[in-house]
C-alpha positions as CSV (number, residue, x, y, z in Angstrom):
1,M,111.7,115.8,161.2
2,S,111.3,112.1,160.0
3,P,111.3,113.1,156.2
4,D,109.1,109.7,153.4
5,L,112.1,110.1,151.7
6,S,115.2,107.6,151.2
7,W,118.8,109.1,151.8
8,G,119.4,107.5,147.7
9,E,116.6,109.4,146.1
10,L,117.5,112.6,147.7
11,A,121.2,112.5,147.1
12,V,119.5,112.2,143.3
13,R,117.5,115.0,143.5
14,L,120.5,117.2,145.0
15,A,122.0,115.8,142.4
16,V,120.5,116.6,139.4
17,A,119.4,120.1,140.0
18,A,123.2,120.9,141.1
19,G,123.9,119.3,137.3
20,L,121.4,121.3,135.7
21,S,122.0,124.7,137.4
22,G,125.0,124.2,136.5
23,A,124.8,123.3,133.0
24,I,123.3,126.4,133.1
25,G,126.0,128.3,135.3
26,L,128.4,127.1,133.2
27,E,127.6,128.4,130.5
28,R,127.6,132.0,132.5
29,E,130.2,130.9,133.3
30,L,131.6,130.4,129.9
31,R,130.6,134.5,128.8
32,E,132.1,136.0,131.9
33,R,129.7,137.2,133.7
34,T,128.3,138.0,137.5
35,A,127.0,135.1,138.3
36,G,128.6,131.5,137.3
37,L,128.5,128.1,137.7
38,R,128.5,128.3,141.7
39,T,126.5,131.0,141.3
40,H,123.5,128.8,139.9
41,I,124.4,125.7,141.2
42,L,123.8,127.1,144.5
43,V,120.5,128.5,143.5
44,G,119.6,125.3,141.9
45,V,120.7,123.2,145.4
46,G,119.4,126.1,148.0
47,S,115.6,125.5,145.6
48,A,116.1,121.7,145.4
49,L,115.7,121.6,149.2
50,F,113.6,124.3,149.7
51,T,111.3,122.0,147.6
52,V,112.0,118.4,149.7
53,V,111.7,120.2,153.6
54,S,108.0,121.3,151.9
55,A,107.2,118.6,150.6
56,Y,108.2,115.9,153.0
57,G,110.2,117.6,156.5
58,W,106.6,117.9,158.2
59,N,105.3,114.2,158.7
60,D,105.9,114.5,162.1
61,V,103.6,117.2,163.0
62,L,101.4,116.4,160.7
63,G,101.6,112.3,162.4
64,G,100.9,114.3,166.1
65,G,98.4,116.4,164.5
66,G,95.1,114.0,165.0
67,G,94.0,114.4,161.9
68,A,93.6,118.4,163.2
69,T,96.5,119.5,161.4
70,T,97.2,121.2,158.1
71,F,99.5,121.4,156.5
72,D,100.2,123.2,152.6
73,P,103.3,121.8,151.0
74,T,103.7,124.2,148.4
75,R,104.2,127.4,151.0
76,I,108.1,127.7,151.5
77,A,108.3,126.3,147.6
78,A,106.0,129.2,147.1
79,Q,108.6,131.9,148.7
80,V,111.8,131.0,146.4
81,V,110.0,132.5,143.7
82,T,109.8,135.2,145.5
83,G,113.0,135.4,147.3
84,I,114.6,134.5,143.9
85,G,113.8,138.0,142.6
86,F,115.9,139.6,145.5
87,L,119.2,137.8,144.5
88,G,118.7,138.5,140.5
89,A,117.9,141.9,141.4
90,G,121.5,142.3,142.7
91,A,123.0,141.2,139.1
92,I,121.2,144.2,137.2
93,I,123.1,147.5,137.1
94,R,122.3,150.4,135.2
95,H,123.7,152.8,133.6
96,R,123.1,156.4,132.1
97,A,123.9,153.9,128.8
98,G,121.7,151.5,130.2
99,V,120.8,148.6,131.7
100,T,123.4,144.8,132.1
101,G,122.0,141.5,134.0
102,L,118.9,141.1,133.1
103,T,119.7,137.6,131.3
104,T,121.7,136.6,134.1
105,A,119.0,136.9,136.5
106,A,116.7,135.4,134.2
107,G,118.7,132.6,133.9
108,L,119.1,133.2,138.1
109,W,115.7,132.9,138.3
110,V,115.2,129.7,136.1
111,A,118.2,127.5,137.9
112,A,116.2,128.1,140.7
113,A,112.7,126.7,138.7
114,I,114.9,124.2,137.4
115,G,116.0,123.2,140.7
116,M,112.4,122.8,142.2
117,A,110.9,120.6,139.6
118,A,114.2,118.5,140.4
119,G,113.6,118.7,144.4
120,A,109.8,117.6,143.5
121,G,111.0,114.7,141.5
122,F,110.0,116.0,138.0
123,Y,113.2,115.0,136.2
124,R,111.4,115.6,132.5
125,G,110.3,119.0,132.7
126,A,113.5,120.2,134.7
127,L,116.1,118.8,132.0
128,I,113.6,119.5,128.9
129,A,113.7,123.4,130.6
130,T,117.1,123.3,130.7
131,G,118.2,121.8,126.9
132,I,115.6,124.8,125.9
133,V,117.4,127.9,128.3
134,L,120.8,126.5,126.5
135,V,119.3,126.9,123.7
136,G,118.2,130.1,124.4
137,L,121.7,131.8,125.3
138,G,123.5,129.9,122.7
139,P,121.7,129.2,119.1
140,L,119.2,132.1,119.9
141,R,121.7,134.6,120.8
142,W,122.5,135.0,116.7
143,L,118.5,136.7,116.3
144,E,119.6,139.6,118.9
145,P,119.1,142.4,117.3
146,S,123.3,143.1,117.6
147,K,124.4,140.1,115.8
148,L,121.6,140.5,112.8
149,A,122.9,143.9,112.5
150,R,125.9,143.1,110.9
151,A,124.4,141.7,108.1
152,R,123.4,145.2,107.1
153,P,126.4,147.0,105.5
154,G,128.0,149.6,107.5
155,V,127.1,148.5,111.2
156,A,130.1,147.2,113.2
157,T,129.3,145.9,116.9
158,L,132.9,145.8,118.9
159,H,133.5,145.0,122.6
160,V,135.4,147.1,123.8
161,D,137.4,146.5,127.6
162,L,138.3,150.0,129.4
163,R,139.8,150.2,132.4
164,P,138.0,149.9,135.9
165,R,136.1,153.2,136.5
166,E,136.9,154.5,132.9
167,P,133.2,156.9,131.5
168,V,132.4,155.5,128.9
169,S,132.7,158.6,127.0
170,V,135.9,157.9,125.8
171,A,134.9,155.5,123.2
172,L,131.7,156.8,121.8
173,A,134.6,159.7,121.0
174,A,137.0,158.3,119.0
175,A,133.9,156.6,117.4
176,E,132.9,159.8,116.6
177,A,136.0,160.9,115.6
178,L,135.5,159.0,112.5
179,G,132.5,159.9,111.5
180,A,130.8,156.6,113.6
181,R,127.3,156.8,115.5
182,A,127.4,154.5,118.2
183,A,123.1,152.7,117.5
184,R,123.4,150.6,120.6
185,I,125.3,150.4,123.9
186,G,125.5,148.4,127.0
187,V,128.0,147.7,130.0
188,E,128.7,145.5,132.8
189,D,131.7,146.0,135.3
190,T,134.0,143.9,136.7
191,P,135.8,144.6,139.4
192,D,138.9,144.5,137.1
193,R,137.5,146.4,133.8
194,R,134.3,148.0,132.6
195,S,133.4,146.1,129.0
196,L,131.4,147.6,126.0
197,V,128.7,146.2,123.7
198,L,129.2,149.1,120.9
199,E,126.9,148.5,118.0
200,V,127.6,151.3,115.7
201,E,126.8,152.6,112.0
202,L,130.2,153.8,109.9
203,P,130.0,156.1,107.2
204,P,131.4,155.4,103.8
205,G,134.4,154.9,103.8
206,V,135.2,154.1,107.2
207,A,135.8,149.8,107.6
208,P,135.8,147.9,110.9
209,A,139.4,146.8,111.2
210,A,140.3,151.0,110.8
211,L,138.0,151.5,113.5
212,V,139.1,149.0,116.2
213,E,142.6,150.8,115.4
214,H,141.3,153.6,116.2
215,L,140.3,152.7,119.7
216,A,142.6,150.1,120.8
217,A,145.4,152.9,120.5
218,L,143.7,154.9,122.8
219,D,145.0,154.5,126.5
220,A,141.9,154.5,128.4
221,V,140.9,151.4,126.2
222,T,142.9,147.5,127.4
223,A,141.2,145.4,124.5
224,V,139.2,145.3,121.4
225,R,137.1,142.9,119.1
226,L,135.5,142.7,117.3
227,D,132.2,140.8,116.6
228,A,132.7,138.2,113.7
C-alpha cells in the first residue's frame, strides 16, 4: 500500500484535523463536559486518517487490477458518519429530570466531519465549520431559553453541585420550601459530583441570593452559583 500522498501533506492534514477538532474539544473541556480536548482530537484525527486511507490507501490494488477493478473511495469515509453515532450516544445521559449530553454528542459528530474535511484537503470548509461551531457553542449560548429567562423578573438560573448520587429532589425540595417553582432542570453526572442546572421562578419578595444561601446550607450541596 503506497498512498499517492507525501509525508508532509499527510502530516499537514492530520495536524489541521487535530488543531480544529481540538479547538472544539477545548471549549467542551473548559465547560467540564464528559468529552473534552483529547476525545475530540482523537475523533478528528481518526476521521481524517480514515478519509486519507479511503482516498489514497488502495492504489496498489487498483493498479494491479488491469483496469478491471472498481473502487469507491467514499465507502470507508462514509462509515465514519455511522460509527461516530455510537460514540456520541455514549455521551448522552438520560435522567428522570431530562436528557443531558446532546451538545457534547453533536460536538463529537461535527469534529468527525471537520476531520474528514481536513483529511480530504478541504481546509477552507474545515476552518469555516470550526468557526461556526465555536460561535454556536459560545456567543449563541446567550440565546438559549435559560439565558433569556434572566431578563424576565422573578426568574433565576442556578448551578448546583451535589455530592455523587445525591437525589435531585433534595435541591428541588429546598427551592420549593421558599416558594420557588422549577421551570427547567438539567442534570449531568461526573465521578466526583452531580451537577444540576436549575431554572426557577421566584415568588414576590424572594431574592435569588436568598435561594442561593438556602441551598448552600444543605449537607448534600457542595457548591451553588447564580448564573449572572
